[in-house]
N, C-alpha and C positions, 0 to 999 in steps of 0.2 A: 354831264357827256356819259358818266356811268350810268345815272338814272335811265338815260334813253337807251342805253345798250341793254338794261335790262327788262324795260318794257319792249323792246325789239324780240329778245329770247322769248318771251311768254306768249307774244304774238304767233311766233313761229312754231310753237311747242302746242299751242291750240288748233291751230291748221293742221298739223301732223296726225293729233287724235282725231280731228274731224275725218280727214283721209281715209284713216285706217278703218274708222267706224262706218264710213261710205261703203268702203271695200267690202265689208262683210255683209253687206245688203245684197250683193249680186250673187245671183244661183249659179253652183258649181255644176260642171257636167258630171254624168256619169262615168265610173271606171269600167272600162270594158273587160269583161272576163270571157277568155274563151271557153268555149264547150270542151266537153270529154274528147270527142271525135277530131278536135282540132291538133294534127300532128306538130305544129309549129310549137303549141303552148307546152306539151310534155316531151321533152326528150329524154330517151332511154339511157341511162348510167349502165355502162357496161361494167358486168362482176366477174370475179375470176371463177371459173367453173371448170374441173370441179373446186371441191375446198381447197383450199392451199395446204402445202405440206404442213404449214405451222400448225394447224389443227391436230395433228396426228403426234403420237409418242412413240418412240425416242425420236428426237429433233433429228430434221434432215441432215445427210451426209454427203460432201462435194465428192462425186465419183469422176469429175473431169479428168483427173491426174491419172485414172487408173486404165490400163489397158483390158478392154471387154474379151471376156471369153466367148468362143464361138457358140457353146452349148447351153447358154444359160445367162441369164441377167448379171450386172456387175454386182458382186459381193464387196464388200470392204473388207481388206486383208487378205483376200483370197490368193492374190498373186504371190506376195512373201511367204504364205502359207504353204502354198505348192510347191515353191523353190526349195524351202526347209524340209518339207514332207518327202520330197524327192531324194534330198542330200541325206535324208534319215534312212533311206532304203526302204520306203514305202511301208509302214507298219501297219498292220491290220487293227481297226478300232470298231467298236461296239457302243452303241448309245443304249442306255438303260434308263427308262422312267417309270416311277411308280405307278400303278395302276389304279389308285384311288387317292384321295388326300389326305388319308391317313398311312399311306404308303403301304398298306397290306391288300394283296390280290384278294377278290372276292371269294368267300367261304363257300365250301361245296354242301356245307350243312346248315341248317336253319332256313331252308329255302321255302317261301310262300308260293302256294299253288294260284297261278295266274288265269286259268282255263282247263277245263275238262272236256274231255271228248268221249262219249259212250255211243258203243256200237252194239244194236241187238240183232241176234241171229236166230233163225228157227230152222232146224232141221227135221224132215219127217222120217228119216231112215237114221243107220248108225252114223255117228260124229266123234271124231277125233282130233281134237285142238291142241295145240300148244302156246305159250307166247311168254315174253321175259316180263310183260305188265300185269297188271291185276285183272283177273278173269273171274267172272261170277255167273251163275246159271242155275236152273232148276230142270229136272227130268223126273220122268215117271218110270225110269227103269235103273239099271244097273249103272254105277259112277265109279270112277278109279282116278287115283291121282293122290299121292302125297300129299299131306299138309292139308287137305280139305277137311271142312267139318258139316256135320248134319248128321241127319238120321233118315232112315227111308224103312219101309216095309212093304213088300208088295209093289203094288204100282203107286205108292205115295210120292209126292213131290220132294225132291232134295235141294235144300239151299246150299249154295256153294259159293265160299268166298276166300281168297288168298290174296295177298299183297305184293309177293315176291313172285319168282317165276312159276308159273301155273301151268296147268293143263286140264282140259275137261275132255271127257270121253261118255259116249252113251250109245245103248242100241237103238235110241231113237223110239217114238218123236221125241225131240227136246227143245228146249230154248236156252241160249246163254249169250252173254254179252260181254263184250272186252272195253276196257276204260283206258283211255290215255289221257295223262296228266302233264301239261307244261307249267313248269314251276320257274320262279325268278328268285334270287337272294332278297332279302328282306331290306339289306342296306347297299343295293345297287346303286342308287343315288347317294351322292355325299353332300354335304351341307351347303354346296352351292349348286346343287340338282345335275352334279356332272357324273358321268358313267366312266366305266374302262375304256370305251371306245374314244371320250375325249382326250384323255390322257395319251392313249395311242396315237391320235393325232398330233399331239404335241411332239410325240418321238419321232414320228414320220417327217414331220417338218424340219427338225433338227438334222435328220439324216440328208434330206434333200437340199440343205443348205451346203453342208458340208460336202456332198456330193455334186454339187452345180458343174462342176468342170468333167466330171465322169472319170476322173483320174484317181480318186481317192477310194481305197479298199476299205470302205464301211457298210455296216449291216446294222438291222434293228435288233431288239432282243426276241424276238421268236424263236430262233435258234436255242437260245440259251434256256427258254421256259420251257420248249419241247424236251428238252434233254436233262434238264436239271430238276429235282424235286423242289417241292413247294417251300421247304424248309431252307433250302441252299438259295432259292431266288428272294425270299425274305431278307435272308442275311446279306445278299448283296443289295438289294434296295434300301438297305438301313446302312450300308456303308462298312459292312464287315469286312475286313482286308483278307482274311484266311479265305471266305467264301469268294471274293473278287479273284482271288488267284486261281481258282478252279476254271475262270473264262480263259486263263492261259493254259492251262494243263489239257483242259478237257475239250476246249473249243479253239485253241491255238490262236488267240485273240491277244495282241500287245498292249492296246490303249482301250481303258474304259473311258468313256464319256458318262456319267453319271448324274442325272437330273432329278431333283426331288421338287415336287408342288405339295406347298403348305399353305394353309390358311392364315392371314394375318389382318389384323386392325391398324395397322400401323404404317399406312400409305398415304398418298398426297390424297387418295380419294374414299378412303375409309378401307370397308372390306374389300381384301385383293386376295390372290394369289400369288404367293412370292415364289419365283422360279430360281433355283440354284442349280449351277452347273459347275461340274469339276472333273477336269480331264486327268488321269491317273496312269502311270506306266505300272503295267501288270506284272514285268518282270522286277522292277526295283522299288515299286510303289511310290515312285517320283510323281509329285504334284507338278503337272506340266502348265496349269492354267485354270481360272476360276472366272466365273461371271455370275451376276445375279440382276433379278429384275421384278419388279411389281406388276402384275399384269391385271388389268379388270375382272372380276369374277365371271363375267358373261364369256365363257369359252368359244368364240363364234371364229369363223375361218379368218375374217381380218385380223382378229387380234392375235389369233395364233402365229400368223404370217409375220406381224411387225415385230412381237416379242421374240420368237424365235430366232428370227435373222439378227436381231440385236445380241442375242446370247451367241449365237454361232460366230458373227463379226468378230466380237470381243476375243472368244476362245480361240479364234484364228489367229488373232494378233499376238496373244500372250503364247500360244505354242510355237508360233514362228520364231520368237523371240529365245525362246528357251533352245529351241533346237539350232538356231542358227548362232549361238554364243561361241565363244572359243571352247577348245577342249577342256582347260581347266575347269570350266563351269559346266561341262557336261560329259564328266568321265565315264569311262567304260568300268562297270564292277566286276571284279575278279574274285572269285570265290574258289579257294583251294580246300579239299576235303581229304580226309582219310590219310593224313599225314601221322606219324608216329607222336610227334611233339610239337610244341607251339614253336620252337626253334628251328625245326625242319620247316613248318610252313614259312617263317619269316627269310628264310633262303631263299625261296622262289622270288620275293619281292626284289633280292639281288638281280635275279635273272630279268625282271620286268624293266629294271632301271637301265640295264644295258640297250635295250631295243632302241633302234633308230625311230626318231618321231615321238617317242616318250617323253613327255615334258616333265612330269612329276609322278611319283608313286606314294601315297598317303594310306596308311593303315587304317582300316575302320573299326578294328576290333578283332581280337584272336581268343580263342578258348581252347583247353585241353583237359582231357582226361586221363585215367591211366593207361588206356591204350590207343588213344585217337585224339587228334587235335583239328581245329578248324580254323581258318583266317579268312579274312576279306581287305581287299585293297581298290581304291579308287584310283584307277590309271586315267591320267591325263594324254590321250591318244586321239589323231585327228582322223583315222580311217575306221574302218569297220572291225567290230570283234573278231571276225573270222580273219582279217589281215593280221591281227595283233598276236593272235593263237598261233599263225603258221610262222611269225616272225620269233614267237617264244619257242617254236619246237626246233627252228633253226639254231636259235641260239643256245639252246641246250646240246644241240647235236647226238640227239638220240631219238629213235623212231619210236621206242618204248619206254615205258615207266611214267608217263604223265600223258592223260588224254583228257579230251572235253567230253563230258557227259550231257552238257546243255548249251547250246549258243542261242540265245534270243536277242531282241531289240538291240539290247544295249548290256548284255551281261554275259559273262563266261564263267561257267562251273567245271573245274577241274578236279580231277582225280588223280591221285599218285598211286600208280599199282606196282611199282617195282621201285628199287634203289637208284637213285641218282647220285651222281657226283657233279657239285657244284667247284668248278676250278677257278681261282683267282691267282692271275699273274701279276708280280709286282716286278716294275724295271727299276732299278737303281743306277745313276750315272754318276762317277767318281771322276773328276778333271785333276790329273797329276800335274802335267804341264800344258803348254800350247799345243803339244803335238800329240799327246798321250793321254787318252780317256778309256776308262774301265767302266763296262756296262755289265751289272748282274742282275740276272733274272731269277726271280725265284717264283715258285708255284706252290700254291695251297689248294688241295683237294679237300673239300668238305663234303660228306656223304647227306644225302635228303633221304630218309629211310620211311617207309612206307608203314601206315598201320598194320597190327598183325592180323592175318586172316582168321 
Protein backbone atom coordinates (compact mmCIF):
# COMPACT_ATOMS: atom_id res chain seq x y z
CA UNK A 1 0.00 0.00 0.00
CA UNK A 2 2.80 2.36 0.88
CA UNK A 3 4.52 1.49 -2.38
CA UNK A 4 1.44 2.46 -4.40
CA UNK A 5 1.19 5.79 -2.58
CA UNK A 6 4.81 6.60 -3.40
CA UNK A 7 4.32 5.79 -7.09
CA UNK A 8 1.20 8.01 -7.17
CA UNK A 9 3.09 10.94 -5.66
CA UNK A 10 5.87 10.60 -8.21
CA UNK A 11 3.38 10.60 -11.09
CA UNK A 12 1.64 13.73 -9.77
CA UNK A 13 4.96 15.55 -9.36
CA UNK A 14 5.96 14.74 -12.92
CA UNK A 15 2.63 16.01 -14.23
CA UNK A 16 3.06 19.30 -12.27
CA UNK A 17 6.54 19.92 -13.68
CA UNK A 18 5.32 19.28 -17.23
CA UNK A 19 2.40 21.69 -16.75
CA UNK A 20 4.73 24.40 -15.49
CA UNK A 21 7.11 24.00 -18.38
CA UNK A 22 4.30 24.04 -20.86
CA UNK A 23 3.04 27.33 -19.33
CA UNK A 24 6.42 28.98 -19.94
CA UNK A 25 6.13 28.31 -23.61
CA UNK A 26 3.11 30.66 -23.88
CA UNK A 27 3.90 34.17 -25.16
CA UNK A 28 3.28 36.90 -22.55
CA UNK A 29 1.53 40.15 -23.55
CA UNK A 30 3.40 43.52 -23.59
CA UNK A 31 2.92 45.81 -20.62
CA UNK A 32 1.29 49.11 -21.58
CA UNK A 33 3.40 52.15 -20.67
CA UNK A 34 1.39 55.39 -20.88
CA UNK A 35 2.94 58.23 -22.89
CA UNK A 36 4.15 61.42 -21.14
CA UNK A 37 1.12 63.39 -22.29
CA UNK A 38 -1.31 60.99 -20.61
CA UNK A 39 -2.60 62.86 -17.49
CA UNK A 40 -3.78 59.61 -15.90
CA UNK A 41 -0.26 58.23 -15.61
CA UNK A 42 1.47 61.14 -13.89
CA UNK A 43 -0.59 62.62 -11.11
CA UNK A 44 1.09 65.78 -9.60
CA UNK A 45 2.01 65.58 -5.94
CA UNK A 46 1.19 68.86 -4.18
CA UNK A 47 4.17 70.45 -2.35
CA UNK A 48 4.24 73.06 0.41
CA UNK A 49 4.89 76.49 -1.09
CA UNK A 50 6.77 78.57 -0.16
CA UNK A 51 9.36 76.71 1.88
CA UNK A 52 8.09 75.52 5.27
CA UNK A 53 8.98 77.51 8.35
CA UNK A 54 11.22 74.67 9.53
CA UNK A 55 13.67 75.63 6.78
CA UNK A 56 14.48 78.87 8.57
CA UNK A 57 16.18 79.61 11.88
CA UNK A 58 15.32 80.47 14.62
CA UNK A 59 12.45 77.95 14.95
CA UNK A 60 8.89 79.20 14.45
CA UNK A 61 6.96 80.64 17.36
CA UNK A 62 3.26 80.15 18.03
CA UNK A 63 1.71 83.61 18.08
CA UNK A 64 -1.87 82.39 18.28
CA UNK A 65 -2.13 83.20 21.99
CA UNK A 66 -1.01 86.81 21.54
CA UNK A 67 -3.14 89.78 20.61
CA UNK A 68 -2.19 91.46 17.35
CA UNK A 69 -0.95 95.02 17.52
CA UNK A 70 -2.85 97.26 15.13
CA UNK A 71 0.18 99.04 13.66
CA UNK A 72 2.44 96.07 12.91
CA UNK A 73 2.99 92.31 12.91
CA UNK A 74 2.75 90.23 16.05
CA UNK A 75 6.04 90.25 17.96
CA UNK A 76 6.72 87.69 20.67
CA UNK A 77 6.83 89.18 24.19
CA UNK A 78 5.73 92.58 22.87
CA UNK A 79 2.50 92.82 24.88
CA UNK A 80 4.07 92.10 28.31
CA UNK A 81 6.96 94.39 27.37
CA UNK A 82 4.62 97.27 26.54
CA UNK A 83 2.73 96.77 29.79
CA UNK A 84 5.94 96.85 31.83
CA UNK A 85 7.31 99.72 29.74
CA UNK A 86 4.30 101.93 30.45
CA UNK A 87 4.36 101.00 34.14
CA UNK A 88 8.03 102.01 34.15
CA UNK A 89 7.01 105.52 33.01
CA UNK A 90 8.15 105.01 29.40
CA UNK A 91 11.96 105.33 29.62
CA UNK A 92 13.82 106.68 26.59
CA UNK A 93 15.97 104.10 24.81
CA UNK A 94 18.78 104.20 22.25
CA UNK A 95 20.20 101.38 20.09
CA UNK A 96 23.95 101.40 19.42
CA UNK A 97 25.55 98.98 16.90
CA UNK A 98 29.24 99.03 16.00
CA UNK A 99 29.83 100.19 12.44
CA UNK A 100 32.46 97.57 11.49
CA UNK A 101 33.18 93.99 12.46
CA UNK A 102 36.09 95.27 14.56
CA UNK A 103 33.82 97.67 16.45
CA UNK A 104 35.77 100.68 15.16
CA UNK A 105 34.25 103.37 12.94
CA UNK A 106 35.95 103.85 9.61
CA UNK A 107 39.03 106.06 9.95
CA UNK A 108 39.28 109.42 8.27
CA UNK A 109 42.92 108.97 7.37
CA UNK A 110 44.46 106.30 5.18
CA UNK A 111 41.99 106.91 2.36
CA UNK A 112 42.46 105.43 -1.08
CA UNK A 113 41.58 107.38 -4.20
CA UNK A 114 38.63 105.90 -6.02
CA UNK A 115 38.17 108.38 -8.88
CA UNK A 116 39.68 111.68 -10.00
CA UNK A 117 37.85 114.30 -12.05
CA UNK A 118 39.92 116.96 -13.77
CA UNK A 119 38.43 120.07 -15.33
CA UNK A 120 40.49 122.16 -17.75
CA UNK A 121 39.69 125.80 -18.42
CA UNK A 122 41.07 128.46 -20.71
CA UNK A 123 40.71 132.23 -20.41
CA UNK A 124 41.51 134.83 -23.07
CA UNK A 125 41.38 137.68 -20.59
CA UNK A 126 41.98 138.23 -16.92
CA UNK A 127 40.99 135.38 -14.58
CA UNK A 128 40.89 135.00 -10.79
CA UNK A 129 39.59 131.73 -9.26
CA UNK A 130 39.77 130.13 -5.83
CA UNK A 131 38.99 126.62 -4.63
CA UNK A 132 39.28 124.44 -1.56
CA UNK A 133 40.57 121.64 -3.78
CA UNK A 134 43.83 121.33 -5.66
CA UNK A 135 44.29 123.68 -8.62
CA UNK A 136 47.02 123.60 -11.22
CA UNK A 137 47.58 125.80 -14.25
CA UNK A 138 50.01 127.70 -16.44
CA UNK A 139 50.06 131.27 -17.63
CA UNK A 140 52.27 133.53 -19.69
CA UNK A 141 51.63 136.52 -17.44
CA UNK A 142 51.72 137.39 -13.77
CA UNK A 143 50.48 134.86 -11.21
CA UNK A 144 49.54 135.50 -7.58
CA UNK A 145 48.56 133.15 -4.81
CA UNK A 146 50.24 132.05 -1.62
CA UNK A 147 51.73 128.58 -1.58
CA UNK A 148 52.34 128.25 -5.32
CA UNK A 149 55.68 127.21 -6.69
CA UNK A 150 57.24 128.07 -10.04
CA UNK A 151 59.24 130.64 -11.88
CA UNK A 152 58.63 132.90 -14.77
CA UNK A 153 60.28 135.73 -16.63
CA UNK A 154 58.45 137.98 -18.99
CA UNK A 155 56.05 135.93 -21.04
CA UNK A 156 57.33 132.51 -19.96
CA UNK A 157 54.80 129.91 -18.87
CA UNK A 158 54.42 129.35 -15.13
CA UNK A 159 53.51 125.93 -13.72
CA UNK A 160 51.33 126.05 -10.63
CA UNK A 161 50.48 123.28 -8.18
CA UNK A 162 48.95 123.25 -4.73
CA UNK A 163 47.15 120.51 -2.80
CA UNK A 164 45.22 122.53 -0.23
CA UNK A 165 43.10 125.63 -0.60
CA UNK A 166 44.21 127.11 -3.91
CA UNK A 167 43.72 130.18 -6.00
CA UNK A 168 44.77 131.10 -9.50
CA UNK A 169 44.89 134.55 -11.00
CA UNK A 170 46.21 135.87 -14.27
CA UNK A 171 45.94 138.92 -16.46
CA UNK A 172 45.32 136.51 -19.33
CA UNK A 173 45.37 134.69 -21.53
CA UNK A 174 45.73 131.61 -19.32
CA UNK A 175 45.02 127.92 -19.03
CA UNK A 176 44.23 126.31 -15.69
CA UNK A 177 42.73 123.08 -14.40
CA UNK A 178 40.87 121.95 -11.30
CA UNK A 179 40.90 118.36 -10.07
CA UNK A 180 38.40 116.69 -7.74
CA UNK A 181 39.32 113.45 -6.00
CA UNK A 182 36.83 110.98 -4.50
CA UNK A 183 38.36 108.73 -1.85
CA UNK A 184 37.20 105.78 0.22
CA UNK A 185 38.76 104.15 3.28
CA UNK A 186 41.12 101.32 2.47
CA UNK A 187 39.35 99.08 5.01
CA UNK A 188 35.79 100.00 4.05
CA UNK A 189 34.98 96.31 3.64
CA UNK A 190 35.60 94.00 6.57
CA UNK A 191 36.44 90.30 6.56
CA UNK A 192 32.88 89.43 5.53
CA UNK A 193 32.73 92.07 2.80
CA UNK A 194 30.30 94.14 4.88
CA UNK A 195 30.26 97.91 5.12
CA UNK A 196 29.12 100.37 7.75
CA UNK A 197 25.77 100.57 5.96
CA UNK A 198 25.20 96.85 6.57
CA UNK A 199 25.63 97.27 10.32
CA UNK A 200 23.48 100.37 10.19
CA UNK A 201 20.72 98.18 8.72
CA UNK A 202 21.04 95.85 11.73
CA UNK A 203 20.59 98.85 14.01
CA UNK A 204 17.59 100.12 12.07
CA UNK A 205 15.96 96.69 12.13
CA UNK A 206 16.20 96.39 15.93
CA UNK A 207 14.74 99.89 16.33
CA UNK A 208 11.90 98.90 14.01
CA UNK A 209 10.97 95.79 16.00
CA UNK A 210 11.05 97.61 19.35
CA UNK A 211 8.91 100.41 17.92
CA UNK A 212 6.50 98.02 16.20
CA UNK A 213 3.58 99.38 18.23
CA UNK A 214 4.58 103.03 17.89
CA UNK A 215 4.43 103.43 21.68
CA UNK A 216 8.12 103.07 22.56
CA UNK A 217 10.47 106.05 22.77
CA UNK A 218 13.46 104.57 20.98
CA UNK A 219 15.97 105.98 18.51
CA UNK A 220 19.09 104.91 16.67
CA UNK A 221 22.61 106.14 17.38
CA UNK A 222 22.74 108.91 14.78
CA UNK A 223 22.00 111.62 17.35
CA UNK A 224 24.85 110.41 19.55
CA UNK A 225 27.30 110.06 16.66
CA UNK A 226 26.57 113.59 15.51
CA UNK A 227 27.01 115.13 18.97
CA UNK A 228 29.81 113.07 20.56
CA UNK A 229 33.36 112.98 19.26
CA UNK A 230 34.95 109.86 17.79
CA UNK A 231 36.74 108.89 20.99
CA UNK A 232 33.53 108.85 23.03
CA UNK A 233 31.69 106.91 20.33
CA UNK A 234 34.47 104.31 20.32
CA UNK A 235 34.28 103.99 24.09
CA UNK A 236 30.52 103.45 23.95
CA UNK A 237 30.88 100.81 21.22
CA UNK A 238 33.43 98.97 23.36
CA UNK A 239 31.23 99.01 26.46
CA UNK A 240 32.86 101.72 28.58
CA UNK A 241 30.27 102.50 31.31
CA UNK A 242 31.69 105.97 31.91
CA UNK A 243 31.19 106.86 28.25
CA UNK A 244 27.73 105.29 28.18
CA UNK A 245 26.77 107.62 31.02
CA UNK A 246 27.21 110.48 28.53
CA UNK A 247 24.11 109.28 26.70
CA UNK A 248 22.21 110.01 29.89
CA UNK A 249 23.73 113.40 30.66
CA UNK A 250 24.19 114.71 27.11
CA UNK A 251 21.23 113.14 25.29
CA UNK A 252 18.81 112.40 28.19
CA UNK A 253 18.52 108.69 27.43
CA UNK A 254 17.51 106.16 30.10
CA UNK A 255 18.32 102.78 28.53
CA UNK A 256 21.15 101.80 26.17
CA UNK A 257 20.67 98.76 23.92
CA UNK A 258 24.23 97.98 22.82
CA UNK A 259 24.72 95.47 20.00
CA UNK A 260 28.12 94.05 19.07
CA UNK A 261 28.78 92.13 15.86
CA UNK A 262 31.93 90.01 15.93
CA UNK A 263 33.23 87.25 13.63
CA UNK A 264 33.25 83.68 14.92
CA UNK A 265 34.07 80.22 13.59
CA UNK A 266 32.30 78.42 16.41
CA UNK A 267 28.82 78.22 14.96
CA UNK A 268 26.73 75.42 13.51
CA UNK A 269 27.62 76.51 9.96
CA UNK A 270 31.25 77.56 10.44
CA UNK A 271 32.01 81.22 9.85
CA UNK A 272 29.30 83.47 11.22
CA UNK A 273 28.61 86.88 12.73
CA UNK A 274 27.95 86.63 16.45
CA UNK A 275 25.38 89.22 17.49
CA UNK A 276 25.25 90.02 21.19
CA UNK A 277 22.81 92.55 22.59
CA UNK A 278 22.60 93.96 26.10
CA UNK A 279 20.15 96.44 27.62
CA UNK A 280 21.66 98.65 30.34
CA UNK A 281 20.04 101.24 32.59
CA UNK A 282 22.10 104.39 32.12
CA UNK A 283 21.23 105.91 35.50
CA UNK A 284 22.21 102.91 37.65
CA UNK A 285 24.12 100.67 35.13
CA UNK A 286 21.69 97.82 35.80
CA UNK A 287 21.67 94.93 33.34
CA UNK A 288 18.09 94.74 32.07
CA UNK A 289 18.55 91.83 29.68
CA UNK A 290 20.89 90.04 27.28
CA UNK A 291 20.44 88.02 24.10
CA UNK A 292 22.76 86.53 21.49
CA UNK A 293 22.60 84.61 18.23
CA UNK A 294 24.92 83.53 15.39
CA UNK A 295 23.93 84.96 12.01
CA UNK A 296 25.22 83.63 8.67
CA UNK A 297 27.92 85.88 7.19
CA UNK A 298 25.64 86.99 4.37
CA UNK A 299 24.10 90.20 5.74
CA UNK A 300 21.03 89.99 3.54
CA UNK A 301 17.73 91.65 4.30
CA UNK A 302 16.14 88.27 5.08
CA UNK A 303 18.89 87.28 7.52
CA UNK A 304 18.83 90.66 9.23
CA UNK A 305 15.04 90.52 9.63
CA UNK A 306 15.06 86.99 11.06
CA UNK A 307 17.91 87.34 13.52
CA UNK A 308 17.27 90.87 14.74
CA UNK A 309 13.65 89.92 15.36
CA UNK A 310 14.84 87.01 17.49
CA UNK A 311 17.12 89.34 19.47
CA UNK A 312 14.38 91.93 19.95
CA UNK A 313 11.87 89.31 21.13
CA UNK A 314 14.30 87.77 23.62
CA UNK A 315 15.34 91.17 24.96
CA UNK A 316 11.74 92.33 25.31
CA UNK A 317 10.98 89.25 27.39
CA UNK A 318 13.89 89.80 29.77
CA UNK A 319 13.23 93.52 30.15
CA UNK A 320 9.56 92.88 30.87
CA UNK A 321 10.55 90.34 33.52
CA UNK A 322 12.93 92.78 35.22
CA UNK A 323 10.51 95.70 35.13
CA UNK A 324 7.51 93.64 36.28
CA UNK A 325 9.17 92.17 39.35
CA UNK A 326 8.34 93.20 42.93
CA UNK A 327 9.86 96.35 44.38
CA UNK A 328 12.39 94.35 46.41
CA UNK A 329 13.99 93.13 43.16
CA UNK A 330 13.71 96.49 41.39
CA UNK A 331 14.56 99.07 44.07
CA UNK A 332 14.99 102.81 43.66
CA UNK A 333 18.57 103.91 44.20
CA UNK A 334 18.79 106.94 46.52
CA UNK A 335 22.14 108.74 46.69
CA UNK A 336 22.80 111.26 49.45
CA UNK A 337 25.52 113.84 48.82
CA UNK A 338 27.17 116.68 50.74
CA UNK A 339 26.61 115.62 54.32
CA UNK A 340 29.17 116.33 57.02
CA UNK A 341 29.79 112.70 58.02
CA UNK A 342 28.68 109.16 57.28
CA UNK A 343 26.57 109.19 60.47
CA UNK A 344 24.57 112.10 59.06
CA UNK A 345 23.97 110.22 55.82
CA UNK A 346 22.74 107.15 57.68
CA UNK A 347 20.16 109.25 59.52
CA UNK A 348 18.46 109.91 56.18
CA UNK A 349 17.96 106.14 55.99
CA UNK A 350 15.77 106.35 59.10
CA UNK A 351 13.48 108.83 57.35
CA UNK A 352 13.26 106.60 54.30
CA UNK A 353 12.19 103.63 56.44
CA UNK A 354 9.25 105.60 57.85
CA UNK A 355 7.70 106.37 54.46
CA UNK A 356 4.45 104.56 53.74
CA UNK A 357 4.88 102.01 50.97
CA UNK A 358 8.59 101.40 51.59
CA UNK A 359 9.24 97.71 52.18
CA UNK A 360 12.93 97.89 52.97
CA UNK A 361 15.96 100.17 52.83
CA UNK A 362 19.33 98.51 52.21
CA UNK A 363 22.59 100.40 52.48
CA UNK A 364 24.73 100.01 49.35
CA UNK A 365 27.79 101.64 50.85
CA UNK A 366 28.89 104.96 52.26
CA UNK A 367 32.14 106.85 52.38
CA UNK A 368 33.33 110.05 53.95
CA UNK A 369 36.29 112.36 54.15
CA UNK A 370 37.37 115.16 56.41
CA UNK A 371 34.65 117.55 55.25
CA UNK A 372 32.00 115.62 53.30
CA UNK A 373 30.38 112.18 53.05
CA UNK A 374 28.30 110.19 50.60
CA UNK A 375 25.90 107.23 50.93
CA UNK A 376 23.74 105.07 48.65
CA UNK A 377 20.54 103.23 49.60
CA UNK A 378 18.39 100.71 47.73
CA UNK A 379 14.78 101.54 48.58
CA UNK A 380 12.10 98.93 47.82
CA UNK A 381 9.25 101.25 46.87
CA UNK A 382 6.46 100.38 44.46
CA UNK A 383 5.88 103.89 43.13
CA UNK A 384 7.79 106.39 41.05
CA UNK A 385 11.00 108.09 42.28
CA UNK A 386 9.32 111.50 42.27
CA UNK A 387 6.55 110.16 44.55
CA UNK A 388 9.15 108.77 46.95
CA UNK A 389 10.90 112.14 47.03
CA UNK A 390 7.64 113.99 47.72
CA UNK A 391 6.81 111.68 50.63
CA UNK A 392 10.35 112.04 51.98
CA UNK A 393 9.96 115.82 52.02
CA UNK A 394 6.63 115.41 53.82
CA UNK A 395 8.21 113.10 56.40
CA UNK A 396 10.99 115.60 57.06
CA UNK A 397 8.45 118.38 57.49
CA UNK A 398 10.75 121.06 56.11
CA UNK A 399 10.80 122.72 52.73
CA UNK A 400 14.50 123.52 52.93
CA UNK A 401 17.61 121.61 53.85
CA UNK A 402 17.22 118.71 51.40
CA UNK A 403 16.78 118.92 47.65
CA UNK A 404 16.82 116.54 44.70
CA UNK A 405 19.45 117.51 42.16
CA UNK A 406 18.70 114.65 39.77
CA UNK A 407 15.60 112.50 39.26
CA UNK A 408 16.16 109.83 36.62
CA UNK A 409 14.42 106.64 35.56
CA UNK A 410 14.97 104.82 38.84
CA UNK A 411 17.42 106.96 40.82
CA UNK A 412 17.26 109.98 43.12
CA UNK A 413 20.29 112.15 43.85
CA UNK A 414 19.83 114.17 47.05
CA UNK A 415 21.90 117.01 48.45
CA UNK A 416 21.79 118.21 52.04
CA UNK A 417 21.84 122.01 51.74
CA UNK A 418 21.13 122.96 55.35
CA UNK A 419 20.86 121.53 58.83
CA UNK A 420 17.99 119.10 59.39
CA UNK A 421 16.65 117.73 62.65
CA UNK A 422 15.65 114.08 62.82
CA UNK A 423 13.07 113.76 65.59
CA UNK A 424 12.49 110.31 67.07
CA UNK A 425 9.51 109.85 69.40
CA UNK A 426 9.46 106.92 71.83
CA UNK A 427 6.25 106.09 73.70
CA UNK A 428 6.32 103.84 76.77
CA UNK A 429 3.10 102.55 78.35
CA UNK A 430 3.18 101.33 81.97
CA UNK A 431 0.13 99.61 83.50
CA UNK A 432 -0.07 99.87 87.28
CA UNK A 433 -3.62 98.62 87.86
CA UNK A 434 -6.50 97.58 85.66
CA UNK A 435 -7.72 101.17 85.52
CA UNK A 436 -4.49 103.11 85.78
CA UNK A 437 -2.01 103.44 82.90
CA UNK A 438 0.98 105.72 82.53
CA UNK A 439 2.18 106.75 79.06
CA UNK A 440 5.63 108.28 78.81
CA UNK A 441 6.63 110.03 75.61
CA UNK A 442 10.26 110.81 74.91
CA UNK A 443 11.45 112.84 71.95
CA UNK A 444 14.98 112.67 70.68
CA UNK A 445 16.25 115.26 68.23
CA UNK A 446 19.30 114.38 66.15
CA UNK A 447 20.75 116.97 63.79
CA UNK A 448 21.81 116.12 60.23
CA UNK A 449 24.62 118.46 59.34
CA UNK A 450 25.50 119.49 55.80
CA UNK A 451 29.03 119.52 54.48
CA UNK A 452 30.79 122.85 55.04
CA UNK A 453 30.69 125.20 52.08
